[in-house]
C-alpha positions in Angstrom: 138.1 178.4 256.7 140.2 181.2 256.9 142.0 183.0 260.2 141.3 186.4 258.8 142.7 188.6 262.2 144.5 187.9 264.5 146.9 190.0 267.2 148.4 189.9 270.3 148.6 193.5 272.8 149.6 194.8 275.9 147.2 194.9 278.9 149.3 196.5 281.2 152.9 194.8 282.8 154.8 193.9 286.6 158.3 193.2 286.5 158.3 190.0 285.6 155.3 190.0 282.9 153.0 190.8 281.2 148.5 190.8 281.0 148.7 189.9 277.3 145.8 190.2 275.3 145.0 187.7 272.2 142.3 188.3 269.5 141.1 186.5 265.8 138.5 185.5 263.9 138.0 182.8 261.8 135.7 182.8 258.3 134.2 180.4 256.3 135.0 181.3 252.8 133.3 178.4 251.4 130.0 178.1 250.5 128.0 176.2 252.4 128.2 175.6 256.2 130.8 174.2 258.8 129.9 171.9 262.1 132.2 171.3 264.0 134.7 172.1 264.8 137.5 173.5 266.7 139.3 177.0 266.7 142.9 176.8 268.6 145.7 179.5 269.6 149.0 177.7 270.9 151.8 180.5 272.7 154.3 178.8 273.6 158.4 180.4 275.7 158.7 180.7 278.8 155.1 181.3 279.6 153.6 178.3 277.4 149.4 177.5 276.5 147.1 176.9 274.1 143.2 177.5 274.9 140.4 175.3 272.2 137.1 177.2 271.2 134.7 174.1 269.6 132.9 175.4 267.1 128.9 174.0 266.2 128.3 175.3 263.5 129.0 178.5 261.0 127.6 179.5 258.4 129.2 180.5 254.7 130.7 183.9 255.1 129.6 184.0 258.6 132.4 184.9 261.2 133.7 183.6 265.1 135.7 185.4 267.6 137.7 184.5 270.0 139.8 186.5 272.7 141.3 185.4 275.9 143.9 187.1 277.7 146.9 185.5 279.7 149.6 186.5 281.8 152.7 186.0 280.5 157.0 186.2 281.9 158.8 188.1 279.6 161.3 186.9 277.3 160.4 185.8 273.5 157.4 183.5 271.9 155.8 181.9 268.6 152.4 181.8 269.0 149.6 180.2 266.3 146.1 181.2 265.7 144.4 177.9 264.2 140.8 177.5 262.0 139.4 174.1 262.2 142.5 172.4 264.5 141.8 168.2 263.2 141.4 168.9 259.8 137.1 168.3 260.7 136.0 170.7 257.7 136.5 169.3 254.1 138.4 172.2 252.2 140.3 172.9 248.9 142.2 175.4 250.9 143.8 174.1 255.0 147.3 176.5 254.4 145.4 179.5 255.1 143.9 177.8 258.2 146.6 179.6 260.9 148.3 183.0 261.1 151.6 182.9 262.6 153.0 185.4 265.1 155.9 186.0 267.5 156.5 188.8 269.7 158.8 190.0 273.1 156.6 190.5 277.0 157.0 192.9 277.1 155.8 194.3 273.4 157.6 197.7 273.2 161.6 196.0 273.0 160.5 194.4 269.9 157.5 195.4 268.3 158.5 194.2 265.5 158.1 190.3 266.4 161.0 188.5 268.6 
């Protein structure tokens, strides 16, 4: 399994924070199907949250897309998109199971990351 794409985008702001959209894709890059694993999104900063996504089955070569929206207070953030958080699926490479992204809210002051 591999996190192939992870993005954060802004949907609208007020004086205190912004609605942020989080999207990530997990691909089964192995030769067989993967079963009963949990993907996870973790965001830490002035607002902290986590979102679990249970995947019952993912065929070899297939991908699953996860998306959520969250209101975050202004500030600096670190975030992580995980494939197979609990290492249920036996893999030869566990390093590609996470993508990290630092960002600011609002995004415009620091588009390159926090």
